[in-house]
N, C-alpha and C positions, 0 to 999 in steps of 0.2 A: 245025188246031191241032197243036202239037207233042206228041209222045208223052211228053216229059219235063215234065209239068205237076205242079206242087206245089200242094196245096190247104192253105189255112189256115182254120181254123174255130174259133169259140169254143165251149168245152165246159164251162167251169167257172163261168160267170157268166150270169145271166139277161139281162144287158144286151148280150151279144155276139150280135147278130142278123145280122151281115154275113158275106159270103163274099168273100175276096180270093184271086184266082187269079193265080199268077205262072208264067211259062214262060220261054222263051228271051228275049233282049233284044228289047223291043218287044211282047211278049205279056203283057198284063195286063188284068184286068177286075174289076168291082166289082158285087156283087149285094146287094140290100137286101130283107129280108123285111118285108112290111107288118104281119104279125101281132105282131112284137116278141118272139116266142118264141126261146129259145136254140137254136143249132145243135148237135146232138149227133153228127152224122156226115155225111160227104160221100162219094159214089161217082161216079167219072167213067165215062162211056161212051167208052172209049178210041178215038181216031181218029174219033169221031162228032161232036165239038164240042158235047157235051151233059153235063149234070151233074145228079145226084140228090142232094137235100139232105133230111135227116131232122131234124125239129124236136122240141123238148121238149113241144109241144102235140099230139104223135102225128099230125103231118101230114107227108106226103112230097111233095116238089115235083120236077118235071122242068124244068130250065132249058135254054134254047137259047143257047149261047155263040157261035154263028156270026155273029150280027148285031152291029152296032156297040154297041148297048145291050142287055145280056142281059135276057131276059124269061122268065116262067114259062109253059110250054106246058101242063102238066097238074099237078093236085094230087089227093092222095088222103088222106082224113081217116079215122082209125081211132077208133071210138066206144067199143067194149067192151073193147079191149085196149090196153095201153100198149106203145109201140115201145122195144125195148132194143138191137137190133143189126140192121144191114143188110149184105147182101153181094151184089155184082153180078159174076159171073165174067167173065173176059176174052172179048169178042166173043160174049156171050150176050144173049138177049132176055128172060131171066127174072131178076127181082129177088127175092131171098129176104129176108124180114123176120121177125125173131124178136121175141117179145113177152114181157112180164112173166109171163104165165101159162104159159110154157114151150112155146108153139106156134110153128110156123114157117109163115107164109103166103107165097104166091108171086104176084108181080105181073108181068103182061105189060108190058114197057117200051114197046112200040110203041103199044098202046092205053091203057096205064096203068090197066088194070082188074084186079081180083082174079081169080085162077084158082080153080077148084073144088078144086084139089089143096092139101090142108092136112096138115102133119105134126103130129099131135097128140102131146102129151107122154106120154100114157098108152100110146101104141103104140110110142113110141121107147124107153122104158126097159123094164126087166124086167117081165113080166106079173105076177110074184109080188110085186113091190114096190108098195106102196100109197102110199108117201110121195112128195110132190111134189118134183121135182128142182130147182125154183127157176127163176128167169128164164133166158132164153137169153142167154149172154154172148159166144158166138162161133158164126159160120157160115162155112165155106169149103169149096170143092170140091177134090178130089184133083188135084194137078198133072198126073198121068198119066191120070186118068179123070174126066171132068166129070160122069159119072153117079153118082159116089160123093160124098156130102156128109157132112162132119163137123160135128156139133152139140155145142157145149159148154154145160153147164148150171152154174149157180152153185154147186150143192151139191157138185160134184166129179165128176159123171158126164159122160162123153164118149161119143157114139153115132156110129158110122159107118153112114149111111143110104144104102140103094140106091134111087135115084129110080125105076128101072124096075120093080123088084119090089115097091116100096112097103113095105119092111120093113128092119129093122136087121140088118146083117151082124155087127157086133161091138159090144160095150159095154165101156167101160173105166171103172173106179171107183177113186177116190182119196179118202182121208179128210180132205182139206183143200179149201176152196173154190177154184174156178178163176176166174182173171181174164182169161186170154187163151190162144190156141192158135196155133201156127205149124207149117207143113208143111216137111219136107225136100223139096228140089226133085225128088227121084226118086219121091216119093209113097209111100215104104215106111215112113217114120218121121214122127212129129210130136212137138212139144215143148209142154208146158203150164206156165204160171206159176200159183203158188198163193198163198194168203193168209198162209202161214207163212214166206214168203221162199224157197221151194224151187222148183226146176225139175225136171220129170219128163220123160224121153224114153221114147216108146212105139214098139213095132213095130206096124204096122197089123194084122198077123196074129198078134198076141201072144196070151198066155193070160190077159189081164186084169191083169197086173202090169207096172210100168215096168221097162225094162231098165237104167235109170240114174236115180238121184235125186241132185241137186246142191243144196247150200246155199251159194251163192257167197260170201256175207258172214257166214256162221255160223261160230262157233267149233267146231272139230272135236275132240271129246273123245277121249282116248287109250284109254278102256276099251271102245270099240266101240259106244257108245250113240249114239242119234240126236242130231244137232247141235241146239244151242239155236235156238228159232224166231226169225225175223227179221221185219221189216216186210214187208207184201205186195209182191209183184212185180206191178205193174199191167199191164205189157205186155212181150211178148217177141217177138223176130224171129230166125229161123234162116236164115242165108244161107251159101251154099257158094261155094267158089272152085275153079278148075281146078287150081291149084298151092297147096298148103298146107292148113291146117286151116280148118274152117268158122268163121263169125262167129256168136256168140250175143250179141245186144244186148237189154238190158232196162232198164226204169226201176223204181226202188224197190229193195226187198230189203235195205236196210241193217240192221245189228244194232240192237237197242233201246238198247244202251249208248252209241251215238253221238248223244248229246243235243246239239241245236243244230246238227247238220250240215245243210248246204244240200241241196236236192233234187239227186239224182245220176242220171246215165246211165252204165251200166256196159257196157263193150265187152270181151268175152272172145274171144280169138283164140289157140287152142292153149293154151300154158301161160301166156301173158301176159294180165293183167287190168288194164284201165285204168278208173278211176273218175273221171268228169268232173262236177265240181260246177257247178250252175247257179245263177243269181241269183234265179230265181223258180220257183214250182212248175211241173212239167212237165204240160202238157195232153195232148200226143200227140207221137209221133215217127215218122219214115218213113225207111227205108233205101233209098237210091238205088243201083240196080244197072245194069250195062251191058246185061244181057239180062234185063229184069224179067219178061217174059211168055213166054219160051221155056221148054222143058223141059230146057235145058242148064244148066251152072253159071251162077250168077247174077252173080258178080264184083262185090260191093259196093264202092263207092268213096267214098261220103259218107253221112252221117246228118243229116237235117233235124229239128231239135227245136223244137216249138212250145211256148213258155212263156206264162204268163199275161200278161206284158207285154213279150215279146221273141221274136225268132226267131233261132235259132242253127244254123249249118251246120258240121258236123264233118267234116274230111277224114280218111278211113280209109287213104288211100294213103301219107300221111306224117304226122309228128307236127304237131300244131297249134302254129304259131309256135315250134317247137323249134329252128328255124334262126336265130332272132333277128330276124325280120322284123316290121315294123309296117305295117299297111295303113290308109290313110285312105279313107273312103267318103263319097260324096255322098248324104245322107239327106233332101234337100229335096223329092224326089218320092217316089212310091210305090215305084218301082224303085230299088234301091241300086246305085250305080256306083262302081267303084274309081277313085280320083283319083291316089293316089301310093303307092309301096311303098318303105319305108325299111329298109335292111339294116344292122342294128347290128353284125353279125359282122365287117364290114370294119374296125372299129376295132381288133380284136384280132389277134394273130399266131397263126395256126393251128398253127405249129410250136413252140409253147411246150412246155417240159418238163412232166412230170406233177407235179413238185413245185410249179410255179407255178400250175397249173390247180386244184390241190386234189385230194383223194383220195376224196371222197364219190362214191357210185355215181351220183347224179343228175348231178353235174358231169361225170363221165367220159362218161356216155351222151349228155347234151344240155348241153354247157357254155354254149351261147348261148341257152338257153330263157329266155323273158321271163315274169316273175311279176307285176309290178305296173307300171301306167302312171299317171302324174299329169300332167294337162294344165291349163295356165292360159290361157284364151282371151284375157284382157286383155293379157298380156305376150307371148303366143305362145311360151311356153316349155314344153318337154316333157321330163319326167324318166322314164327307163326303168330299171327294176331287173331284173337278171338273176339266174338261179339260182346263178351263180358269185360272188355278192356284188359284182357290178359295177353301178355307177350311171352312167348317161350323161345329159348334159343337152344338149338341142338348142334352138337359137334359130332361129326361122323368119324369113326375109326375103323381100321381094317379088321380089328378083333372085336368080337361080341362082348359087350359090357352090360352087366346087370347091377343096378344100384337102386336103393330105396330112399336115399338122401337127396332132397331137392332143396337147393338154395333159393330163397325168395327175397326179392327186393321190392318194397312197396314204394310207389311213386304217386303222391297225391298232387294232382294238378288243381290248383286253387283257381276259383273264379268267383266273381261278384254277381249274384243274381238279384240285384235290387229290383223292386217293383214287381216281384213275382214272375219274372220272365221265364217262359218255358222254351225249350229248344225249337219248337215249331212255331213260336210267335204267339201262341194262344194263351189264354188265362190259366193260371194255376195257383195253387196255394203254396206260399213261401214257407219253407221249413227251416232254412238256415242261410246265413249270410254268405257262407263259403260252402260251395257244393263240391263234393268229390264224386266223379262219375261212378267209380267202383274201385275196389282194391285192385291194384294193377301189379301182380307179381311178375317179375321177370326171372325166368328160370334159365340157368346155364348148366352146361354139362359138368358133372362132378370133377373137380380138379384132382381128386385122388386116383382117377382112372384116365390118364391122358392117352392120346393116341400114339401108337408106335411109329406112325408116319412122320417123316421130317417136315412134310408140308403143313403140318398142323402146329408147328412151333409158333410162339407168339411173335417172333421177329418176322415171320413171313405172312402174317395175316393182313390182307389188304383192306378188309372192311374194318374201319377203326372203331366206330361206335354204333350204338343202336339209337335211331332217331324216330320219334313218333309224336304225332300231334292230333288235336281234335278241335272242337269249338272253344275250348278253354285256353289252350296255349300250346307250348312246345316243350318237350323234354328230351334231353340227350343223356344216355347212360353208357358208361364205360363198362362193358361186360367182362373185361379182363380183370379189372380191379374191383368189380361189383360195387360201383359207386355212381351216384347221380352227378353228372357234370354240369347240367343246366336244366333249370325248371322255371320257366317264365310264362306269364300270361301273354296273350297276343299283344296287348297294349304296351307291356313292358319291353317288348322286342324293339320298339321304335326308339326308346330312350327320350332324349330331348329333341329328336328330329321327327316327331309325330306330325305327319302332313294334315291330319284331320282336326288338329286343335281341339282335342277332347277336353271337356270341362268336368269337374267333379260332379257326381250325381247328388241330387238332393234327396233326403229321406222322404219316401212316400209310403202310403199304406198299400199292403199287398192286395191284389185282386182276388176275389173269391171265385172258385170254379163255377162254371155255368154249364148247364146241359145243352143249351142252344148257343152255338158260336156267334150268331148274329146279335145276341143281346149282350155279349161281352165287349170289353173295350178293345178297339182296334186302332192301330197307329195310322197316321196320315200317310197317304200314298202320293201326295203332291210333290212338287219340286222343292218344297221348303222343308224336307225331312232333315232334322237336325243331326249333328255329328254324334250325339248320344245314341240315336237310333242305329246309326251305322256301327257304333262300337259293339253293341250287343250282338250284332249279326256277323262280325268278322271272325273267321275261323281259319285254321291252318289247312290249306288244300293240297299242297304238294311241297316236296323238298328234294334236293339233289346234292350229293357230295362229290366234289371234284378238286383237282389241283389247278390253281389259277393265281393271278396276281391280285391279292386281297385289297391293296390300297394303291392309290395313285403314286407312281414313282417307284414301286417295288421292282426289284430286279431278280427276285427269287420266287419260284413257284411254291405256294403254301397250300395246305388243305383248307378248303372252304366249304361251308354249308350254306346253300341258297334255299331260302324259305319263301314260298308263295302263299298268299292269303286270298280269301274269298273276295276281297275288295280290289284285287288286281295289283297288290303291292308285292315286290320282290325284295327281300332283305338278304344281305350277305353277312355271314358270321365267319370270322377267321378262327381256325383250329390250330392250336399249338400242341404238337405231339412231342413227348420225350423220346430220346434215342431208343433204338431197339435193344433188346436184351434185358438185363437186370433193372436198368433205369426205367424201362417201360412198366415194370411191375410196381415201382415205388413212386416215381414222380407223377404228379397229377396232370391230367389233360385240361388245357385252358381254352375256353371259347369266348371270344370277344367280338363285338360288332366291328365290321370293317368301315355305315352311315355315320363314327368315333368323335373325340374331343376336338381334333384338328378340323374336321369337316364341319363341326357345329358353328364355327366362327367365334367372334368375341362377344362377350356379354355387354349390356349397357352399363356405362360408368355411373350414371345417375341412379341406378337401382340400388346399389349398396357400396359402402366405402370400406376399404381394407385397412385395418388397424393392426400393425405388428405388435406382438406381445413383448413384455420386458425380458423374457428368458431367451428369446431367439432360438436358433436351431439347437444349441446345446441343451436348452431347457426341454425341448421336445424330445430329444434323445433320452433324457433322464426319466421323462414321464411315460415313455412307451414300455410295455411289458407284455409277455405272453405272445399268443399268435398275432394279435393286433400289433404288438410292438415290433415283431419281426417284419410284418408287412410295412409298418410305418418306417422302420429303419431302412428297409430296401428302397422304399419310395424316396426317403431323404437322401440316401446314397446316390440314387439316380439324379436327384435335383442338384446335389453338390457336384456330381460329375458333370452334369450339363452346365452348371454355372462356371466351373473351372474351364471346361472346353470353350465356353463363350468368352471368358477373359483371355484365354490363350489366343483365340481367333482375333480378338480386338488388338492384342499386342502385336501379333503377326502382321495384321493389316497396317498398323502404325509404322512398324519397321519397314515394310515394303514401300510405304508412302515416303518415308524419310530417305530411303535409298534411291528412290526415283528422283526426288528433289535434288539430292547431292550429285547424282549422275548428270542431270540436266545442267546444273550450275557449273560443274567442272568442264563440261563441253563448251559452254559459252565463254569461259575464261580462256580456253585454249584457242578459240577462234580470234579473240581480241589480241592475244599475244602473237599470233601468226601475222595479223595485219600490221602490227607495229614492229615486227621483226625482233621481238624480245625473246631471247632464248635463255634458258636457265639450265646450267649443267650441274 
């Protein structure tokens, strides 16, 4: 078996009873536990082709992985104590098992029998202390001395145990609960993660106090007080490199004010800190090193993160997709295979000036980094959004296409940054009344090389337009006709139905940048925040395209674009699509609000008086010309048609009323004639 084997185990749900083992290409196996209990931990017998699994039912199994179908060689069931942690040192025959009662039992791996050597909790902690230290949460041996064992208890106590002398050498106490412990490769220091979001670094021969306490995501007060507590750091790993600062990698530890944040993995390397958001809760992670079992520098190169519904591998040697690459993987089998690598950076000129690239720090460091991917499997269209406000559209074909011509469409999203507002709300120096985020080219596949597949015809493309938005507004682009359909600011989307009653801004002097944020101007955080403050903070947060009834009373489904903003508003825009085929290439796509003129109600009569002109409708027809004239004539034709329909409706109603009156009158006359017996032949 390869020494670089990655284990995947279920630890967060009772239904996860399988073990999936991945190694180098061609190395994969599958193990199923018959008991149905959840897997809580896995330990490999390195270079032995064996695996130890600990289950939630307090059972430990030894698996043989050398045979074609893995099988259980031995099992050990604990009856009086519950298993909380297991540790198997490298090339050791002793398996250490920690329990909920705070004891550590030792199992001989060869015979898989319990040894008489037991580390009792009352002997490990201070003799004067009568309080129970809690369950065992960590066990590991010193990298430089396998006879020294470190034991971490939930209450915050860490004990360095000498296996030969059967006594504790040192005890380390902290006032917060411990979740994990990790050694420095030299064996002289170790790091602990705690329930308050702190990391403590200890010297092995210390005096019982940490040499350093870190709160990575806590706010540091200026008065020298302790930082505000954060969420627990569930696991930490401490990896060193031959050149440069060590890596501190941990899960959790975010501040409590980050409500709604996704689960994160934090990578600290020297002065840089990278927070990587995950789509699902983190079950476990493992740092892959070039020398994982030697006493030399470990040289980490990747981190494997096991999520509840996913598996993520993070490259520590270079930024993740920061170079603008997109990889396609074959997920039809258990092993993932790379199919194709798409390089989006080829589209752009690397020698662009700084003014063209933008001036933000993110764009300067990683101008080709990818933020969002949108894939339509039916039309085989891929949209890639970059950090530099670039959107690229790719159309896949069955035949390989090589082209150097790239069609660019620049969309400038206008915004009013009065008063020197910056995106983060801080002070800044105003440079222009209208800000453009960056040049936003939209790239489409070359029309001269269409796909040979019939599924790629324009009539069968289900994704109609490209929609993108930011803090400035919303833009809709028809990538088939290479035109901008809609480009509006956030405030303009409301039209006359703006619920926030925004008022025009008054001209003010721009604020000068300040080195200290406390000395700069800050907005009021009270309940009397004006609507002007809200306007500058409203941004497009989400949108969705679907077919629904756009307006009240509609009987036909029409395409609609629903837009959500950061202020909690949902706007509906109706999309009018031309028929498929040649008309789709020529006729424009029209987008109009569905919140419309009918829903706006009637205006106040006292506000303005309508005065008809002397020329009437015929004069308006003669004055109209060009594109505006065409639109005006179309509008006039609709008005005339509506007027004629209204007159026809009035005449029809009058005729129906007259007929009803005549019928009723004739019926009364017949009744009178019948009573008097007057008959007319």
